[in-house]
N, C-alpha and C positions, 0 to 999 in steps of 0.2 A: 750247251753248258750252264748249269746252275749257278745261281747266286749263293754263296756260301756264308757270306757275313757282310755287314755294313761298309768295311773298309775293302772288302777284296774285290780286285777286278778281274782276276785272270787266276786260272787253275791248270796243274800239270797232270795230263793223262797218264797214270802209273800203269794200267792194266786193263785191255778189254777183255771180259769174262765171255763174250759171246762173239762169234764171227760170223760174216755175211752168210745168209742161209739158214742160221739157226733160229727156232721158234723161241719167243718171249713171252712169258705169262706178264700180266698187268703187275707192277710192282715188284717184277724179279731184278734183281740186281745185273746191269748191263756192263758196266766199268767202274773201276777205281779212280779216283781222281786225288789230287794233293794239293793243299794252297800252303801258305806260309803258317797257317795255323794248325791244321789237322788234315789227317787223310779220311776220305769219306767213301761211301758207295753211293753210286747214283742208280736208282731203280727206274724202270722204264714207266713212262705214264699211259702207255696203251699195251695191249695185247695185239701180237702179230708175228712177223718175221723180219728178221734184222737185213734189209735190202744193201745198203752201204754204210761203209765207214770212212768218215771224211778226214780224220786226223789219226795220226800214229800214236804208238805209245810214246812217252817222255816229250811229246809236243805241248807247249805253253798256249793256251788258248784263253781268249776272252770271254768273260762271261756273256750269256744270251747269245753266243756263235751256234749255229748248227753243227753239231758233232758226228751225226749218224743220223739215217733216215730208217724208218721201221714201216714196212708194208703191212697195212691192216686187213681185215678179212674183207673190207670193202675195196679192196685193192687200191686204196688212195695212198700215196706215200706221204709221209707225216714225218717231220723233224723228230727226232728223239728227246731233245731237249730245248725250251728257249723260244722258238718262234714258230708261227704258222707256216704250215706247207707252201704258201704262196711266196714266203720270203726266204725261201731257202737258197743260200749262196754257197757257191763252191769256191772255196780258197784255191789260188793257184800256189804250187810251190815255190817259185820264182816270187811271188809278192810276199811270201812268209820269209825268205832268206834273204830279203832286201837289207843292206845295213843302213843304220840310221847316220846320215852324215851329219859332220860336226858344223855348226853354224857360227863362224868367229864373230865377236863382238869388238868394236873398234873401242870401245870404254865401258866396261860393266859397273854397274851401280849396286849398291846392297840389296838383299833380298828382300821383295816387298811382299807383304802378307796376304794381298788379293791379285788376282789376275786382271789386267786390263783389257783381257779378251772375253772375259766371262767363262773360260775354258775351266771345266772341273778337273781337279789334281787329287788323286787318295792322298789320305794321311802319309802312307810310306814313301810316295815320290816326293811331297814335299819335304819329309824328314832327309831324304838323300840329297835333295836339291840344297838344303840348309846347311848339311855337314860339308857337302864339296863346295861351298860357296858359290853357287849358280844363282843369280840375279833372277828376279820374277820375268824381266824382260826377254832374258837368254832362256827362261825355261820354256816362255809362250812361243819360241821358236822351234822347239824341238819337235820334230814329226811324232806323231802317235799313231800307233797300230792297233791301239784297243777299240772299244765300241765307241761310236761318234767321234774317232780321231783323238782318243783319249791317250795322255802318254802313260805306259807300262811301267813297270819296275824293270824289265827287261830293255825298254826303250831308252831310259836315263843311262843305265849302266853301259849301253852300247855306245851311247852318244858320249860319255866320260872317256871311255878306251879312245875315242875319236877325238876328243879335245886334247888328251895327253899326247897323241901323236902329231897334233897340228901345232904349227905355230901361232902363238897367242899376239895380238895385237897390243900395242901399249901406247897410252895416251901421253905424249910428251910435248912440253912447251916447245913452241917454233922458236924461241929466242934461246934455249939453250940446247946446244947440241947433244944427241943422244949417246950414250955410253957404250962401248963396243960391249956385244954381248959376253957374258961369261961362259968360256968353255965349260960344257958339262962334265960332271965328274966321272971319271970312268966307273963302269958299272962292275961291280965285284960280284962274280959268279959264284953261286952257291954251290958248294962242293956237294956231289951226290955220293952219298954213304956206299961204300962197296963192301962187298964180303958177303957175311950171313945176316942178310937182311930181308926182311918180309914188308913188301908194300902194300898198304891197305888204303884203296880209293874210298874216301868219305862217301856216305850215302846222302841223300836229299837232306834228311832230317839232321844229321849231323852238320852239314853244311849251313842250313838255317840256324841252329844254335850256334855254331862258331860267329856267323855275322853280326847275331842279335848280341853277344856277349861283348865282341869287339866294339860295336855302336855302343852299347851302354857305358864301356869304360872311357870311349871317346867324348859321350855326351856329359856324362855326370862325374865329377870329382868326389870319388868315395873316400869315406872315412868309417871305420868299423870300431864299435866299442863292444867291451865285454863286462860281464858281471856273472857271479856264480850264486847260484840260489840253492837253498835248502827246500827239496821239494818231498820231504819224509812223509809228512799229512797226507799229501796227495797219493803217494805211491801207495801208501798202507790202506788207505781208503778206497782206491781201484782195485787192489787186490782183494780186499773183503767184500766189495759188492759186483764184482765183474760178471760170477755166474748168475746172481740174481737177475742183473741189468740183462744178459742174454735171455734167459729164461721170460723175464716180462715184456722184452721189446723185441727179441730176436735179432739182436745187434752185438756185435763184438765191441766191448768199449775199450778203445786205445787211449793213449796219451794225446792224440792228435787234436781231438775236440776239446780236451781240456786246456790245451795251450792256446787253441784258437779263441776259447772262451775269455781267457784271460786277455790275449791282445785285443778284442774288440773291447772290454771295459778300459783299458788303456788308452784305446784310440779315441773314446768318449772323452777321456781325461785331457789327451793331447792332440786335437782334431788336424793341427797342422800337418802331422805324420801321415794323414790320409789325403794326400794331394797330388798334384802334377805340375810340371812347368810348362808354359807358353810362350816363349820368348822372355819377355820381361815380366809377366803375369803368373801369378800362382793361384791355380786352380783347387781350392779345399772342396773336395768331394762329400757331399752332405750323405751319400750312401755308403754304407761299408761292405765292400765287397773283396772277401779274404781269398787269394789263390792259396793253394797248397801243392807242393812239389810232389809227383808221382811218379814212378818208375814205368816204363813202357818195356814191353819184352824183349826189346834188342838192347837194352841197357840204358837208351837216352830216357831224358827226364822231360815229362810234360808239366803244365801247370793247369788242371782245371779250377774254375773258380766257384765259391759257395757265394751266391748272391743274397745280399741282406743278411748277412751272417749275425747282424745285431738285431734281428728279428727272431731268431731261432733259439730255444733253449736246448739244455744237454743232449736230449734225446735227439731234437731236429738236427743238431749239428754232426751227432754221431752218425745219423741216418745219411747226412748229404756226404761227409766224408769216405764211409764205407762204399756208398753208391758210385761215386766219382773215381775211386780208387781201383775199384772191381772193374768198371767199365773202360780205364784207362789201360788196364793190364790187358783188356782183351781187343784194344783198338775202336773201342765203340762210341767215343766221344763225340758230340757234336761239336760245329765249330763256334757257335754261339756260347757254348761252355768253357772254354779257354780265352774269353774274352773279357774285357771290362774289369779286371781287377783293380783293385785300388791299394792293396798291401799283401805282400806275398810272405808266406811261412815254408822254409825249408828243413827237414829233420835230417842233420847229417848224423844224427845218433843212430839211424837204422843201419849204417854202414860202420859201427863202432867207433865213429869219431867223437872225441871231446869236445871240439869247437870247431868253426869254420868262418870264413869271410867272403859270405856270400855275394855275387853280382847283382846290382839292384835290376829287376826286372821292368823295363821301361814301358811306360813312361811314368811308372811310380818312384817315389822318392825314396823309399827304404824298404829292406827285406830282412826278415828275422832268420837266424838259425838257432835250432836247438841241439844240444849235444847229447851224447849218451849220460844216461843216470847211473851214477856208480856210488857204491857204499864207500864212504871215507870216514876218517877219523876228523871231527870238527869240535870246536870250543862252544859250548852251550853256558850263557849267561843264567845262572840261577839265585835263588833268594839266600842259599847258602855258599854262593861263590862260584866260581867257574870251574867247569867239568869237561872233560873230554869224553866223547859219546861217539857211536858209529851211527852214521845219518846217511840219507840218500841225496847226493849232491849232482848237480848238473850246470854247465854253462851256457849261457844264452849269449848271442853276439846280433848286433844291429849292424847292418851297413847301411848307410844313408847319404843322400846327395848334398853335399856341403854347399851347393849355391843357396839351398832355402833352409835346409836343416843344420844348427849349429851345434857344437858339442853340448851344450846346456839342454837344447831341446831333445837331442838324439840320446843323451846319457839318462835324461829323468824320464824319458819316455821307456828305456829298457828297463831301469831301475824299477819303475811302476809295474810293469809285467811281472818280475821278479817277485816283487812283493804281493802281487795277488796270488802268485802260485805257492808262495810261503805261507800267505794266510789262510790257505786252504781249510775249510772247516773239516774236520775229519768226522764229525757227525751228521754230516749231509745228508738228506733222504735222496732217494732216487723215483 
């Protein structure tokens, strides 16, 4: 199982493209895998015949674990991915199915930032532990099924299920008698809707999105601010130059790179927007990596990242936006292309919506939504007095993490983006 990203320690086998006995060419896709970031194909590192498959579809496998054996023309069995042939380990089904036991603690302490055992924990595992109130000492006692005994997401979730079912020890002073336990409240059964109902099971991507959205709302106190911007100059300029732009650079000029250009300028003015939270520390990112929400063929959204967006001119931003959007639609994004974003833009106007209240893409602290651009009557101030004119207007909204972004910073940043869009130079050259 290949390593698909810095913080990814396991992947799910979605589909085997080959079956035992099939001949495989060098770099030919053997299987499809999925992480919590992206779906990917795994190419064969050698040419030969697929001799054995060690895991089934939908199995969750730690990275660097042998998942298949390919017989080469030299008749030497080699692992498909990860390890040399001498290190082939055939996992037992019993071991994989072993439940993670709950290890009760007599008295738990607040979560610590460093493991006392030197054990490695992925950022995802640490985040779950922090959110569920698992102390470092308790985390160190959880058995791990990952590489070198590491705790995987599956391990910690199984542990939480066991912890909910097990009685928790309480530290009670000996001089004070323990109060009788409070009887549990009766569970309210969720009624099952009867009648003309279609039941749709969430696919893997939808479940991941759901978990991420709930985690974000639980982590960050969300506040959303709105402004309305007059983007008439920008719209008329794009309509005038888009054909020339396509002929000159071979790219369609959409509004997205123009929005990103304004966002980057505003981030330079308000750098705290480009940050994340680590406990009581604020990490201000010096690099500006802009995520842009893009639609997948199944209707879900993914957020590829334009790295160092502040280093790109309008042509470079346009090429990056079009390339990422096209490959998102074809499920061809690489794991590293959807990681490391520092600020996110989502265009709800694509769906005809005039405004939205987006959910922050953790661990970022802000996300902007751009609404549909519509012609509306607006009041203009002129040297001869106020007049009513037809203008191209749009709403911008910014959801931000109120732990570190207050109303003044969030509102000022949003207003600055709108100012840059409204002050767009209609005589700008391409």
